[in-house]
CHARMM-style PDB file with segment names, atoms N, HN, CA, C and O in Angstrom:
ATOM      1  N   MET     1      58.437  66.008  49.833  1.00  0.00      PROA
ATOM      2  CA  MET     1      58.270  65.703  51.098  1.00  0.00      PROA
ATOM      3  C   MET     1      57.634  66.780  52.143  1.00  0.00      PROA
ATOM      4  O   MET     1      58.319  67.666  52.652  1.00  0.00      PROA
ATOM      5  N   LEU     2      56.407  66.623  52.373  1.00  0.00      PROA
ATOM      6  HN  LEU     2      55.851  65.903  51.959  1.00  0.00      PROA
ATOM      7  CA  LEU     2      55.563  67.460  53.126  1.00  0.00      PROA
ATOM      8  C   LEU     2      54.781  66.801  54.260  1.00  0.00      PROA
ATOM      9  O   LEU     2      54.439  65.619  54.295  1.00  0.00      PROA
ATOM     10  N   ASP     3      54.571  67.643  55.089  1.00  0.00      PROA
ATOM     11  HN  ASP     3      54.848  68.603  55.060  1.00  0.00      PROA
ATOM     12  CA  ASP     3      53.803  67.210  56.466  1.00  0.00      PROA
ATOM     13  C   ASP     3      52.409  66.657  55.815  1.00  0.00      PROA
ATOM     14  O   ASP     3      51.952  67.094  54.759  1.00  0.00      PROA
ATOM     15  N   LYS     4      51.872  65.751  56.509  1.00  0.00      PROA
ATOM     16  HN  LYS     4      52.244  65.396  57.367  1.00  0.00      PROA
ATOM     17  CA  LYS     4      50.482  65.510  55.999  1.00  0.00      PROA
ATOM     18  C   LYS     4      49.534  65.323  57.315  1.00  0.00      PROA
ATOM     19  O   LYS     4      49.550  64.297  57.995  1.00  0.00      PROA
ATOM     20  N   GLY     5      48.712  66.449  57.579  1.00  0.00      PROA
ATOM     21  HN  GLY     5      48.699  67.282  57.026  1.00  0.00      PROA
ATOM     22  CA  GLY     5      47.943  66.179  59.043  1.00  0.00      PROA
ATOM     23  C   GLY     5      49.043  66.175  59.965  1.00  0.00      PROA
ATOM     24  O   GLY     5      50.010  66.935  60.015  1.00  0.00      PROA
ATOM     25  N   LYS     6      48.731  65.177  60.700  1.00  0.00      PROA
ATOM     26  HN  LYS     6      47.945  64.560  60.660  1.00  0.00      PROA
ATOM     27  CA  LYS     6      49.746  64.847  62.041  1.00  0.00      PROA
ATOM     28  C   LYS     6      50.702  64.045  62.028  1.00  0.00      PROA
ATOM     29  O   LYS     6      51.274  63.700  63.062  1.00  0.00      PROA
ATOM     30  N   LYS     7      51.126  63.486  60.462  1.00  0.00      PROA
ATOM     31  HN  LYS     7      50.662  63.766  59.622  1.00  0.00      PROA
ATOM     32  CA  LYS     7      52.179  62.842  59.815  1.00  0.00      PROA
ATOM     33  C   LYS     7      53.360  63.574  59.689  1.00  0.00      PROA
ATOM     34  O   LYS     7      53.251  64.738  59.303  1.00  0.00      PROA
ATOM     35  N   SER     8      54.588  63.077  59.965  1.00  0.00      PROA
ATOM     36  HN  SER     8      54.677  62.131  60.278  1.00  0.00      PROA
ATOM     37  CA  SER     8      55.658  63.817  59.476  1.00  0.00      PROA
ATOM     38  C   SER     8      55.891  63.660  57.857  1.00  0.00      PROA
ATOM     39  O   SER     8      55.398  62.783  57.148  1.00  0.00      PROA
ATOM     40  N   ALA     9      56.608  64.537  57.518  1.00  0.00      PROA
ATOM     41  HN  ALA     9      57.008  65.250  58.094  1.00  0.00      PROA
ATOM     42  CA  ALA     9      57.297  64.148  56.118  1.00  0.00      PROA
ATOM     43  C   ALA     9      57.856  63.255  55.853  1.00  0.00      PROA
ATOM     44  O   ALA     9      58.837  62.983  56.546  1.00  0.00      PROA
ATOM     45  N   ARG    10      57.529  62.467  54.836  1.00  0.00      PROA
ATOM     46  HN  ARG    10      56.733  62.688  54.273  1.00  0.00      PROA
ATOM     47  CA  ARG    10      58.201  61.192  54.300  1.00  0.00      PROA
ATOM     48  C   ARG    10      58.119  61.220  53.066  1.00  0.00      PROA
ATOM     49  O   ARG    10      57.440  62.081  52.508  1.00  0.00      PROA
ATOM     50  N   PRO    11      58.975  60.035  52.212  1.00  0.00      PROA
ATOM     51  CA  PRO    11      58.899  60.049  50.770  1.00  0.00      PROA
ATOM     52  C   PRO    11      57.531  59.286  50.572  1.00  0.00      PROA
ATOM     53  O   PRO    11      57.120  58.393  51.314  1.00  0.00      PROA
ATOM     54  N   ARG    12      56.841  59.819  49.364  1.00  0.00      PROA
ATOM     55  HN  ARG    12      57.175  60.544  48.762  1.00  0.00      PROA
ATOM     56  CA  ARG    12      55.467  59.259  48.879  1.00  0.00      PROA
ATOM     57  C   ARG    12      55.745  58.758  47.536  1.00  0.00      PROA
ATOM     58  O   ARG    12      56.573  59.311  46.812  1.00  0.00      PROA
ATOM     59  N   MET    13      55.089  57.742  47.185  1.00  0.00      PROA
ATOM     60  HN  MET    13      54.416  57.293  47.772  1.00  0.00      PROA
ATOM     61  CA  MET    13      55.215  57.104  45.898  1.00  0.00      PROA
ATOM     62  C   MET    13      53.775  56.138  45.627  1.00  0.00      PROA
ATOM     63  O   MET    13      52.968  55.856  46.514  1.00  0.00      PROA
ATOM     64  N   HSD    14      53.690  55.771  44.378  1.00  0.00      PROA
ATOM     65  HN  HSD    14      54.345  56.000  43.658  1.00  0.00      PROA
ATOM     66  CA  HSD    14      52.589  55.344  43.952  1.00  0.00      PROA
ATOM     67  C   HSD    14      52.959  54.032  43.650  1.00  0.00      PROA
ATOM     68  O   HSD    14      54.042  53.894  43.081  1.00  0.00      PROA
ATOM     69  N   ILE    15      52.172  52.848  43.955  1.00  0.00      PROA
ATOM     70  HN  ILE    15      51.292  52.961  44.416  1.00  0.00      PROA
ATOM     71  CA  ILE    15      52.374  51.672  43.767  1.00  0.00      PROA
ATOM     72  C   ILE    15      51.192  50.832  42.880  1.00  0.00      PROA
ATOM     73  O   ILE    15      50.037  50.790  43.304  1.00  0.00      PROA
ATOM     74  N   LEU    16      51.486  50.332  41.928  1.00  0.00      PROA
ATOM     75  HN  LEU    16      52.424  50.366  41.583  1.00  0.00      PROA
ATOM     76  CA  LEU    16      50.293  49.565  41.221  1.00  0.00      PROA
ATOM     77  C   LEU    16      50.341  48.144  41.435  1.00  0.00      PROA
ATOM     78  O   LEU    16      51.383  47.525  41.219  1.00  0.00      PROA
ATOM     79  N   PHE    17      49.417  47.644  41.795  1.00  0.00      PROA
ATOM     80  HN  PHE    17      48.571  48.147  41.971  1.00  0.00      PROA
ATOM     81  CA  PHE    17      49.077  45.994  42.030  1.00  0.00      PROA
ATOM     82  C   PHE    17      48.443  45.559  40.618  1.00  0.00      PROA
ATOM     83  O   PHE    17      47.299  45.934  40.363  1.00  0.00      PROA
ATOM     84  N   PRO    18      49.058  44.888  39.824  1.00  0.00      PROA
ATOM     85  CA  PRO    18      48.364  44.362  38.395  1.00  0.00      PROA
ATOM     86  C   PRO    18      47.492  43.149  38.763  1.00  0.00      PROA
ATOM     87  O   PRO    18      47.935  42.154  39.337  1.00  0.00      PROA
ATOM     88  N   VAL    19      46.208  43.319  38.379  1.00  0.00      PROA
ATOM     89  HN  VAL    19      45.848  44.127  37.912  1.00  0.00      PROA
ATOM     90  CA  VAL    19      45.481  42.073  38.634  1.00  0.00      PROA
ATOM     91  C   VAL    19      44.742  41.691  37.475  1.00  0.00      PROA
ATOM     92  O   VAL    19      44.471  42.461  36.554  1.00  0.00      PROA
ATOM     93  N   GLN    20      44.398  40.400  37.542  1.00  0.00      PROA
ATOM     94  HN  GLN    20      44.619  39.775  38.291  1.00  0.00      PROA
ATOM     95  CA  GLN    20      43.745  40.257  36.250  1.00  0.00      PROA
ATOM     96  C   GLN    20      41.856  40.969  36.251  1.00  0.00      PROA
ATOM     97  O   GLN    20      41.295  41.639  37.118  1.00  0.00      PROA
ATOM     98  N   GLU    21      41.472  40.597  35.273  1.00  0.00      PROA
ATOM     99  HN  GLU    21      41.928  40.052  34.569  1.00  0.00      PROA
ATOM    100  CA  GLU    21      40.060  41.263  35.007  1.00  0.00      PROA
ATOM    101  C   GLU    21      39.279  40.350  35.641  1.00  0.00      PROA
ATOM    102  O   GLU    21      39.526  39.145  35.584  1.00  0.00      PROA
ATOM    103  N   TYR    22      38.042  40.964  36.449  1.00  0.00      PROA
ATOM    104  HN  TYR    22      37.841  41.942  36.496  1.00  0.00      PROA
ATOM    105  CA  TYR    22      37.150  39.907  37.201  1.00  0.00      PROA
ATOM    106  C   TYR    22      35.920  40.345  36.718  1.00  0.00      PROA
ATOM    107  O   TYR    22      35.630  41.539  36.804  1.00  0.00      PROA
ATOM    108  N   ALA    23      35.133  39.507  36.204  1.00  0.00      PROA
ATOM    109  HN  ALA    23      35.368  38.537  36.135  1.00  0.00      PROA
ATOM    110  CA  ALA    23      33.646  39.771  36.094  1.00  0.00      PROA
ATOM    111  C   ALA    23      32.826  39.903  37.095  1.00  0.00      PROA
ATOM    112  O   ALA    23      31.851  40.653  37.122  1.00  0.00      PROA
ATOM    113  N   ASP    24      33.288  38.997  38.162  1.00  0.00      PROA
ATOM    114  HN  ASP    24      34.080  38.388  38.140  1.00  0.00      PROA
ATOM    115  CA  ASP    24      32.302  38.976  39.352  1.00  0.00      PROA
ATOM    116  C   ASP    24      33.135  40.145  40.413  1.00  0.00      PROA
ATOM    117  O   ASP    24      34.323  40.093  40.731  1.00  0.00      PROA
ATOM    118  N   ALA    25      32.107  41.197  40.838  1.00  0.00      PROA
ATOM    119  HN  ALA    25      31.142  41.238  40.580  1.00  0.00      PROA
ATOM    120  CA  ALA    25      32.516  42.285  41.638  1.00  0.00      PROA
ATOM    121  C   ALA    25      32.984  41.514  42.887  1.00  0.00      PROA
ATOM    122  O   ALA    25      34.117  41.767  43.296  1.00  0.00      PROA
ATOM    123  N   ASP    26      32.253  40.623  43.523  1.00  0.00      PROA
ATOM    124  HN  ASP    26      31.333  40.418  43.191  1.00  0.00      PROA
ATOM    125  CA  ASP    26      32.802  40.131  44.798  1.00  0.00      PROA
ATOM    126  C   ASP    26      34.013  39.814  44.889  1.00  0.00      PROA
ATOM    127  O   ASP    26      34.683  40.215  45.841  1.00  0.00      PROA
ATOM    128  N   MET    27      34.551  39.005  43.885  1.00  0.00      PROA
ATOM    129  HN  MET    27      34.007  38.679  43.112  1.00  0.00      PROA
ATOM    130  CA  MET    27      36.035  38.492  43.802  1.00  0.00      PROA
ATOM    131  C   MET    27      37.019  39.736  43.549  1.00  0.00      PROA
ATOM    132  O   MET    27      38.055  39.956  44.176  1.00  0.00      PROA
ATOM    133  N   TYR    28      36.548  40.414  42.627  1.00  0.00      PROA
ATOM    134  HN  TYR    28      35.706  40.236  42.117  1.00  0.00      PROA
ATOM    135  CA  TYR    28      37.356  41.746  42.528  1.00  0.00      PROA
ATOM    136  C   TYR    28      37.477  42.361  44.037  1.00  0.00      PROA
ATOM    137  O   TYR    28      38.620  42.777  44.230  1.00  0.00      PROA
ATOM    138  N   VAL    29      36.719  42.509  45.019  1.00  0.00      PROA
ATOM    139  HN  VAL    29      35.792  42.170  44.862  1.00  0.00      PROA
ATOM    140  CA  VAL    29      36.495  43.220  46.250  1.00  0.00      PROA
ATOM    141  C   VAL    29      37.751  42.362  47.223  1.00  0.00      PROA
ATOM    142  O   VAL    29      38.635  42.819  47.948  1.00  0.00      PROA
ATOM    143  N   ALA    30      37.436  41.161  46.926  1.00  0.00      PROA
ATOM    144  HN  ALA    30      36.718  40.789  46.337  1.00  0.00      PROA
ATOM    145  CA  ALA    30      38.369  40.205  47.859  1.00  0.00      PROA
ATOM    146  C   ALA    30      39.565  40.186  47.385  1.00  0.00      PROA
ATOM    147  O   ALA    30      40.449  39.968  48.213  1.00  0.00      PROA
ATOM    148  N   VAL    31      39.870  40.346  46.322  1.00  0.00      PROA
ATOM    149  HN  VAL    31      39.152  40.523  45.649  1.00  0.00      PROA
ATOM    150  CA  VAL    31      41.243  40.612  46.091  1.00  0.00      PROA
ATOM    151  C   VAL    31      41.999  41.924  46.549  1.00  0.00      PROA
ATOM    152  O   VAL    31      43.053  42.046  47.175  1.00  0.00      PROA
ATOM    153  N   LYS    32      41.121  42.873  46.035  1.00  0.00      PROA
ATOM    154  HN  LYS    32      40.265  42.774  45.527  1.00  0.00      PROA
ATOM    155  CA  LYS    32      41.527  44.235  46.795  1.00  0.00      PROA
ATOM    156  C   LYS    32      41.761  44.217  48.357  1.00  0.00      PROA
ATOM    157  O   LYS    32      42.729  44.747  48.902  1.00  0.00      PROA
ATOM    158  N   LYS    33      40.839  43.599  48.947  1.00  0.00      PROA
ATOM    159  HN  LYS    33      40.052  43.169  48.504  1.00  0.00      PROA
ATOM    160  CA  LYS    33      41.097  43.215  50.356  1.00  0.00      PROA
ATOM    161  C   LYS    33      42.194  42.526  50.959  1.00  0.00      PROA
ATOM    162  O   LYS    33      42.759  42.862  52.000  1.00  0.00      PROA
ATOM    163  N   ALA    34      42.527  41.290  50.055  1.00  0.00      PROA
ATOM    164  HN  ALA    34      42.068  41.017  49.209  1.00  0.00      PROA
ATOM    165  CA  ALA    34      43.651  40.849  50.373  1.00  0.00      PROA
ATOM    166  C   ALA    34      44.953  41.602  50.150  1.00  0.00      PROA
ATOM    167  O   ALA    34      45.896  41.541  50.939  1.00  0.00      PROA
ATOM    168  N   ILE    35      44.949  42.260  49.116  1.00  0.00      PROA
ATOM    169  HN  ILE    35      44.183  42.309  48.476  1.00  0.00      PROA
ATOM    170  CA  ILE    35      46.078  43.416  48.860  1.00  0.00      PROA
ATOM    171  C   ILE    35      46.427  44.203  50.394  1.00  0.00      PROA
ATOM    172  O   ILE    35      47.454  44.230  51.072  1.00  0.00      PROA
ATOM    173  N   GLN    36      45.218  44.747  50.563  1.00  0.00      PROA
ATOM    174  HN  GLN    36      44.383  44.725  50.013  1.00  0.00      PROA
ATOM    175  CA  GLN    36      45.521  45.881  51.744  1.00  0.00      PROA
ATOM    176  C   GLN    36      45.560  44.853  53.006  1.00  0.00      PROA
ATOM    177  O   GLN    36      45.905  45.532  53.973  1.00  0.00      PROA
ATOM    178  N   GLN    37      45.415  43.917  53.284  1.00  0.00      PROA
ATOM    179  HN  GLN    37      45.135  43.365  52.498  1.00  0.00      PROA
ATOM    180  CA  GLN    37      45.733  42.921  54.381  1.00  0.00      PROA
ATOM    181  C   GLN    37      47.128  42.609  54.407  1.00  0.00      PROA
ATOM    182  O   GLN    37      47.646  42.529  55.521  1.00  0.00      PROA
ATOM    183  N   LYS    38      47.817  42.421  53.425  1.00  0.00      PROA
ATOM    184  HN  LYS    38      47.396  42.486  52.520  1.00  0.00      PROA
ATOM    185  CA  LYS    38      49.130  41.753  53.142  1.00  0.00      PROA
ATOM    186  C   LYS    38      49.943  43.031  53.109  1.00  0.00      PROA
ATOM    187  O   LYS    38      51.144  42.808  53.256  1.00  0.00      PROA
ATOM    188  N   TYR    39      49.655  44.190  52.973  1.00  0.00      PROA
ATOM    189  HN  TYR    39      48.679  44.371  52.854  1.00  0.00      PROA
ATOM    190  CA  TYR    39      50.437  45.389  53.072  1.00  0.00      PROA
ATOM    191  C   TYR    39      49.855  46.462  54.038  1.00  0.00      PROA
ATOM    192  O   TYR    39      49.791  47.606  53.589  1.00  0.00      PROA
ATOM    193  N   PRO    40      49.417  46.234  55.325  1.00  0.00      PROA
ATOM    194  CA  PRO    40      48.789  46.955  56.296  1.00  0.00      PROA
ATOM    195  C   PRO    40      49.555  48.311  56.334  1.00  0.00      PROA
ATOM    196  O   PRO    40      48.946  49.198  56.932  1.00  0.00      PROA
ATOM    197  N   PHE    41      50.666  48.623  55.859  1.00  0.00      PROA
ATOM    198  HN  PHE    41      51.161  47.902  55.373  1.00  0.00      PROA
ATOM    199  CA  PHE    41      51.588  49.943  56.188  1.00  0.00      PROA
ATOM    200  C   PHE    41      51.009  51.008  55.308  1.00  0.00      PROA
ATOM    201  O   PHE    41      51.283  52.173  55.598  1.00  0.00      PROA
ATOM    202  N   PHE    42      50.238  50.763  54.264  1.00  0.00      PROA
ATOM    203  HN  PHE    42      50.016  49.817  54.029  1.00  0.00      PROA
ATOM    204  CA  PHE    42      49.809  51.681  53.390  1.00  0.00      PROA
ATOM    205  C   PHE    42      48.511  52.580  54.291  1.00  0.00      PROA
ATOM    206  O   PHE    42      47.619  52.108  54.996  1.00  0.00      PROA
ATOM    207  N   ASP    43      48.761  53.788  54.011  1.00  0.00      PROA
ATOM    208  HN  ASP    43      49.486  54.171  53.439  1.00  0.00      PROA
ATOM    209  CA  ASP    43      47.904  54.887  54.943  1.00  0.00      PROA
ATOM    210  C   ASP    43      46.429  54.492  54.739  1.00  0.00      PROA
ATOM    211  O   ASP    43      46.133  53.562  53.988  1.00  0.00      PROA
ATOM    212  N   ALA    44      45.592  55.138  55.351  1.00  0.00      PROA
ATOM    213  HN  ALA    44      45.833  55.893  55.961  1.00  0.00      PROA
ATOM    214  CA  ALA    44      44.207  54.680  55.270  1.00  0.00      PROA
ATOM    215  C   ALA    44      43.496  54.942  53.963  1.00  0.00      PROA
ATOM    216  O   ALA    44      42.605  54.197  53.555  1.00  0.00      PROA
ATOM    217  N   SER    45      43.857  55.885  53.395  1.00  0.00      PROA
ATOM    218  HN  SER    45      44.581  56.490  53.726  1.00  0.00      PROA
ATOM    219  CA  SER    45      43.185  56.419  51.900  1.00  0.00      PROA
ATOM    220  C   SER    45      43.386  55.474  51.001  1.00  0.00      PROA
ATOM    221  O   SER    45      42.550  55.440  50.097  1.00  0.00      PROA
ATOM    222  N   PHE    46      44.515  54.443  50.960  1.00  0.00      PROA
ATOM    223  HN  PHE    46      45.193  54.471  51.694  1.00  0.00      PROA
ATOM    224  CA  PHE    46      44.946  53.541  50.200  1.00  0.00      PROA
ATOM    225  C   PHE    46      43.426  52.283  50.141  1.00  0.00      PROA
ATOM    226  O   PHE    46      42.945  51.797  49.118  1.00  0.00      PROA
ATOM    227  N   TYR    47      43.133  52.123  51.084  1.00  0.00      PROA
ATOM    228  HN  TYR    47      43.524  52.518  51.915  1.00  0.00      PROA
ATOM    229  CA  TYR    47      41.569  51.283  51.260  1.00  0.00      PROA
ATOM    230  C   TYR    47      40.685  52.037  50.677  1.00  0.00      PROA
ATOM    231  O   TYR    47      39.878  51.424  49.979  1.00  0.00      PROA
ATOM    232  N   ASP    48      40.546  53.419  50.748  1.00  0.00      PROA
ATOM    233  HN  ASP    48      41.202  53.917  51.315  1.00  0.00      PROA
ATOM    234  CA  ASP    48      39.347  54.046  50.390  1.00  0.00      PROA
ATOM    235  C   ASP    48      39.384  53.948  48.722  1.00  0.00      PROA
ATOM    236  O   ASP    48      38.383  53.632  48.079  1.00  0.00      PROA
ATOM    237  N   LEU    49      40.503  54.220  48.189  1.00  0.00      PROA
ATOM    238  HN  LEU    49      41.315  54.477  48.711  1.00  0.00      PROA
ATOM    239  CA  LEU    49      40.628  54.093  46.537  1.00  0.00      PROA
ATOM    240  C   LEU    49      40.295  52.999  46.268  1.00  0.00      PROA
ATOM    241  O   LEU    49      39.844  52.901  45.127  1.00  0.00      PROA
ATOM    242  N   LEU    50      40.323  52.048  46.875  1.00  0.00      PROA
ATOM    243  HN  LEU    50      40.689  52.128  47.802  1.00  0.00      PROA
ATOM    244  CA  LEU    50      40.061  50.496  46.120  1.00  0.00      PROA
ATOM    245  C   LEU    50      38.660  50.196  45.649  1.00  0.00      PROA
ATOM    246  O   LEU    50      38.314  49.402  44.774  1.00  0.00      PROA
ATOM    247  N   PHE    51      37.892  51.021  46.431  1.00  0.00      PROA
ATOM    248  HN  PHE    51      38.173  51.666  47.142  1.00  0.00      PROA
ATOM    249  CA  PHE    51      36.410  50.619  45.992  1.00  0.00      PROA
ATOM    250  C   PHE    51      35.488  52.165  45.702  1.00  0.00      PROA
ATOM    251  O   PHE    51      34.354  52.458  46.080  1.00  0.00      PROA
ATOM    252  N   LYS    52      36.496  52.979  44.876  1.00  0.00      PROA
ATOM    253  HN  LYS    52      37.417  52.741  44.570  1.00  0.00      PROA
ATOM    254  CA  LYS    52      35.589  54.130  44.443  1.00  0.00      PROA
ATOM    255  C   LYS    52      35.368  53.844  42.900  1.00  0.00      PROA
ATOM    256  OT1 LYS    52      34.667  54.599  42.226  1.00  0.00      PROA
TER     257      LYS     52
END
């Protein structure tokens, strides 16, 4: 538990969202965006990691 920038120390964890394989990149992006919209409490870096 460490301070992160201006945010206070808090528990950190990794969460995996199993999704099926998609051949269509647009569908994959849509699924990732839907996860981010459903769980907006994740920090901003969560969204960045989805599209690397």
